[in-house]
RODRENMI-532193 format. One line per 2 residues: number of its first residue (from 1); their letters; for each residue x, y, z of C-alpha. Coordinates in Angstrom, 1 decimal. Example, Ala and Ser with C-alpha at 12.3 -4.5 7.8 and 13.67 -1.06 7.14 Angstrom:
2
1	as	12.3/-4.5/7.8 | 13.7/-1.1/7.1
% end
This chain:
298
1	xx	104.8/88.0/96.3 | 106.4/91.3/97.2
3	xx	107.4/93.5/94.2 | 108.0/97.1/93.2
5	xx	107.1/98.9/90.1 | 108.9/102.1/89.0
7	xx	109.5/102.7/92.7 | 111.1/106.0/93.8
9	xx	112.0/106.7/97.4 | 113.5/109.8/98.8
11	xx	113.9/111.8/102.1 | 113.3/115.4/102.8
13	xx	116.5/117.3/102.4 | 117.7/120.3/104.2
15	xx	116.3/123.6/102.9 | 119.8/124.8/102.2
17	xx	120.2/122.2/99.6 | 119.5/122.9/95.9
19	xx	116.2/122.1/94.5 | 117.8/119.3/92.4
21	xx	119.4/117.8/95.6 | 116.1/118.0/97.5
23	xx	114.3/116.1/94.9 | 117.0/113.5/94.1
25	xx	115.7/110.0/94.8 | 117.6/107.6/97.0
27	xx	116.0/104.7/95.1 | 115.0/105.4/91.5
29	xx	112.7/103.7/89.1 | 113.1/100.3/90.7
31	xx	111.3/97.3/89.2 | 112.1/94.1/91.3
33	xx	110.4/90.9/92.3 | 111.3/89.1/95.5
35	xx	110.6/85.4/95.1 | 108.1/83.8/97.4
37	xx	109.4/81.2/99.9 | 113.1/82.1/99.5
39	xx	115.9/84.1/101.2 | 116.7/87.3/99.3
41	xx	119.8/89.4/100.2 | 119.9/93.0/99.1
43	xx	123.5/94.0/98.6 | 125.5/97.0/97.4
45	xx	128.0/99.6/98.6 | 127.3/102.0/101.4
47	xx	124.8/104.7/100.5 | 123.3/102.8/97.6
49	xx	119.8/102.6/99.0 | 119.7/99.2/100.6
51	xx	118.1/100.2/103.9 | 116.0/102.8/102.2
53	xx	114.5/100.1/99.9 | 113.8/97.9/102.9
55	xx	112.0/100.8/104.6 | 109.9/101.2/101.5
57	xx	109.1/97.5/101.4 | 108.1/97.7/105.1
59	xx	105.8/100.7/104.5 | 107.9/102.9/106.7
61	xx	108.7/105.3/103.8 | 106.1/106.4/101.4
63	xx	107.0/106.3/97.7 | 107.4/109.5/95.8
65	xx	106.5/107.6/92.7 | 105.7/104.0/91.8
67	xx	104.3/101.3/94.0 | 105.1/98.4/96.3
69	xx	102.8/95.5/95.7 | 102.0/92.7/98.1
71	xx	100.3/89.9/96.2 | 99.2/92.4/93.6
73	xx	97.7/94.9/96.1 | 99.2/98.4/96.8
75	xx	101.0/97.9/100.1 | 100.4/101.5/101.1
77	xx	96.7/101.2/100.7 | 96.2/98.1/102.8
79	xx	95.0/98.4/106.4 | 97.8/98.8/108.9
81	xx	96.7/95.8/111.0 | 96.6/93.5/107.9
83	xx	100.1/94.6/106.9 | 101.3/93.9/110.5
85	xx	99.8/90.4/110.3 | 101.5/89.6/107.0
87	xx	104.9/91.5/107.2 | 107.4/91.5/110.0
89	xx	110.4/93.9/110.2 | 113.6/93.7/112.3
91	xx	115.2/97.2/112.0 | 118.9/97.8/112.0
93	xx	119.2/98.9/115.6 | 116.0/98.0/117.4
95	xx	115.4/99.5/120.9 | 113.7/97.5/123.6
97	xx	111.5/99.1/126.3 | 113.5/99.7/129.4
99	xx	113.3/96.8/131.9 | 111.6/94.4/129.6
101	xx	112.4/90.6/129.7 | 112.9/88.4/126.7
103	xx	109.5/86.8/127.0 | 107.9/90.3/127.5
105	xx	109.7/91.4/124.3 | 108.5/88.4/122.3
107	xx	104.9/88.9/123.5 | 104.9/92.2/121.7
109	xx	104.9/90.3/118.5 | 101.4/89.2/119.2
111	xx	100.0/92.7/119.2 | 98.7/92.6/115.6
113	xx	96.6/89.5/116.5 | 95.0/91.0/119.6
115	xx	91.3/91.6/119.6 | 89.6/94.9/120.5
117	xx	90.2/94.4/124.2 | 93.7/92.9/123.8
119	xx	92.7/89.6/125.4 | 95.7/87.2/125.7
121	xx	94.8/83.8/124.4 | 96.2/80.3/124.5
123	xx	97.0/80.7/120.8 | 99.1/83.8/121.6
125	xx	101.0/82.0/124.3 | 101.6/79.0/122.0
127	xx	103.0/81.3/119.4 | 105.4/82.9/121.9
129	xx	106.5/79.5/123.2 | 107.2/78.3/119.6
131	xx	109.2/81.5/118.9 | 111.3/81.1/122.1
133	xx	112.0/77.4/121.4 | 112.9/77.9/117.7
135	xx	115.4/80.7/118.4 | 116.9/79.0/121.4
137	xx	115.9/81.8/123.8 | 113.5/79.8/126.0
139	xx	116.2/79.6/128.7 | 116.5/83.4/128.6
141	xx	112.8/84.2/128.9 | 113.2/85.9/132.4
143	xx	116.5/87.7/131.5 | 116.4/91.5/130.9
145	xx	116.9/92.3/127.2 | 119.4/95.0/128.0
147	xx	121.6/92.5/129.9 | 122.0/90.1/127.0
149	xx	125.0/89.7/124.7 | 124.7/91.1/121.2
151	xx	124.0/87.6/119.7 | 121.4/86.7/122.4
153	xx	119.7/90.0/122.0 | 119.4/89.6/118.2
155	xx	117.9/86.1/118.7 | 115.4/87.6/121.0
157	xx	114.4/90.2/118.4 | 114.1/87.5/115.8
159	xx	111.8/85.6/118.2 | 109.6/88.6/118.4
161	xx	109.2/88.7/114.6 | 108.5/84.9/114.6
163	xx	105.8/85.3/117.3 | 104.2/87.8/114.9
165	xx	103.6/84.8/112.5 | 104.0/86.7/109.3
167	xx	104.5/85.2/105.8 | 107.1/87.9/105.1
169	xx	110.2/88.8/107.2 | 112.3/91.8/106.5
171	xx	115.7/92.1/108.3 | 117.9/95.2/108.0
173	xx	121.5/94.2/108.5 | 120.8/91.6/111.1
175	xx	124.6/90.9/111.7 | 125.6/94.6/112.4
177	xx	127.8/95.0/115.4 | 128.1/91.2/115.9
179	xx	131.4/89.3/116.0 | 132.0/86.7/113.3
181	xx	130.7/83.8/115.3 | 127.5/85.5/116.2
183	xx	127.1/86.7/112.6 | 127.1/83.1/111.4
185	xx	124.9/82.0/114.2 | 122.2/84.6/113.3
187	xx	122.4/83.8/109.6 | 122.3/80.0/110.3
189	xx	119.2/80.7/112.4 | 117.5/82.8/109.8
191	xx	118.0/80.2/107.0 | 117.0/77.3/109.2
193	xx	113.8/79.1/110.2 | 113.0/79.9/106.6
195	xx	113.5/76.4/105.4 | 111.3/75.0/108.2
197	xx	108.5/77.5/107.6 | 108.7/78.3/103.9
199	xx	108.2/82.0/104.6 | 109.8/84.7/102.5
201	xx	112.8/86.4/104.0 | 114.4/89.6/102.7
203	xx	117.6/90.9/104.4 | 120.1/93.6/103.8
205	xx	123.7/92.3/104.1 | 127.1/94.0/103.6
207	xx	129.2/90.9/103.2 | 129.0/89.5/99.7
209	xx	130.4/86.2/100.7 | 127.8/85.7/103.4
211	xx	125.1/86.9/101.0 | 126.2/84.4/98.3
213	xx	126.2/81.5/100.8 | 123.0/82.1/102.7
215	xx	120.7/83.7/100.1 | 118.8/82.0/97.3
217	xx	118.3/85.3/95.5 | 120.4/88.5/95.2
219	xx	119.3/92.0/94.6 | 122.3/94.2/93.7
221	xx	121.9/98.0/94.0 | 124.2/100.8/93.0
223	xx	123.4/104.5/93.3 | 119.8/103.7/94.1
225	xx	119.3/101.6/90.9 | 119.0/97.9/90.2
227	xx	122.1/96.5/88.7 | 121.3/92.8/88.8
229	xx	118.9/90.3/90.4 | 118.9/86.5/90.5
231	xx	120.5/83.5/92.0 | 124.0/84.2/93.3
233	xx	125.7/81.8/90.8 | 124.1/83.6/87.9
235	xx	124.6/87.2/89.2 | 127.9/87.4/91.1
237	xx	131.0/87.7/88.9 | 134.2/89.7/88.8
239	xx	132.8/92.3/86.4 | 129.8/93.0/88.6
241	xx	132.0/93.3/91.7 | 134.3/95.8/89.9
243	xx	131.4/97.8/88.6 | 129.4/98.0/91.8
245	xx	132.1/97.9/94.6 | 135.1/99.2/92.7
247	xx	137.1/96.1/93.7 | 139.2/94.0/91.3
249	xx	138.8/90.3/92.2 | 138.3/86.7/91.1
251	xx	135.1/84.9/91.7 | 135.5/81.1/92.1
253	xx	133.2/78.3/93.4 | 133.5/77.9/97.2
255	xx	135.1/74.6/97.8 | 132.6/73.7/100.6
257	xx	129.3/75.1/99.3 | 129.8/75.7/95.5
259	xx	128.5/79.2/95.9 | 130.4/82.2/94.5
261	xx	133.5/83.1/96.5 | 135.0/86.6/96.0
263	xx	138.8/86.7/96.2 | 139.9/90.4/96.1
265	xx	143.1/91.2/94.3 | 146.1/92.2/96.4
267	xx	146.1/95.8/97.4 | 148.7/98.2/99.0
269	xx	151.5/95.6/98.8 | 149.6/93.0/100.8
271	xx	150.8/90.2/98.4 | 154.4/91.1/99.1
273	xx	153.9/91.0/102.9 | 152.3/87.5/102.6
275	xx	154.9/86.1/100.3 | 152.7/86.5/97.2
277	xx	149.7/84.7/98.6 | 146.3/86.4/98.4
279	xx	144.0/85.5/101.3 | 140.5/84.6/100.3
281	xx	137.8/86.9/101.6 | 134.5/88.6/100.8
283	xx	133.9/92.1/99.6 | 132.5/94.2/102.5
285	xx	131.6/97.8/101.9 | 134.4/98.2/99.4
287	xx	137.0/96.4/101.6 | 137.8/92.8/102.3
289	xx	136.5/90.7/105.1 | 137.3/87.1/105.8
291	xx	134.4/84.7/105.3 | 135.0/81.4/107.1
293	xx	133.1/78.2/106.6 | 129.4/78.5/107.5
295	xx	127.9/76.6/110.4 | 125.4/74.4/108.5
297	xx	124.7/76.9/105.8 | 123.1/75.6/102.6
% end
């Protein structure tokens, strides 16, 4: 179980800023529980603290107040190697070492499990092979990471986190800079892997439609504070979308999955240009983005 209690997270501000601005938290007084063995999506408008919260959960940002608890223990007091064995993180824009192959990248995920002398074991190689196989990257093992397409590269990074064999996996906007097909491919992969392994997955997403379809649990942030948390069907409604994203809409059951589908109201004369029809879509950073049928989504 990963949870926060009265959590406050902030960054050092420029000295030219006022004292109030320098001390203003990005995440404030946050109490939230992330259910074990599920997929949780953290959503909210730009600048609301989504990635900051994930950094706090990953122990990359020390709280200014409050705590992050991992199975009841203060995450920031646990030994670094223990945390690395229990919690894996895929940052928003990971950078691979120059000239590294896919297999070489995935092997880095075994570092927390290495002994004092870093001896490579059969168990390490088995973990790498499983990660390559489960992410469909075994055929890319000898390819240079910087020569891969965006979707292939993201699968290679997910393979690295799988090789780490952690019970918790944190993903910061795993679909960023991917086209629509590869966004769905990555989300399909994440959900399938979670279902197979039962691990806990927490990911930051921008697209509300994708979050509702792929996540079991939503955490909705606004101005660094928790607005709502719970299953998408219980949390996502028109009032919440208007309050958090400033978008008028209807929320109806998706005809394919039964999950909440956000249909934004016509804006800037779009209804007139389409003969009065309003295209279905998903709120995405305050705008609309088409959300097609998922490829095998739950």
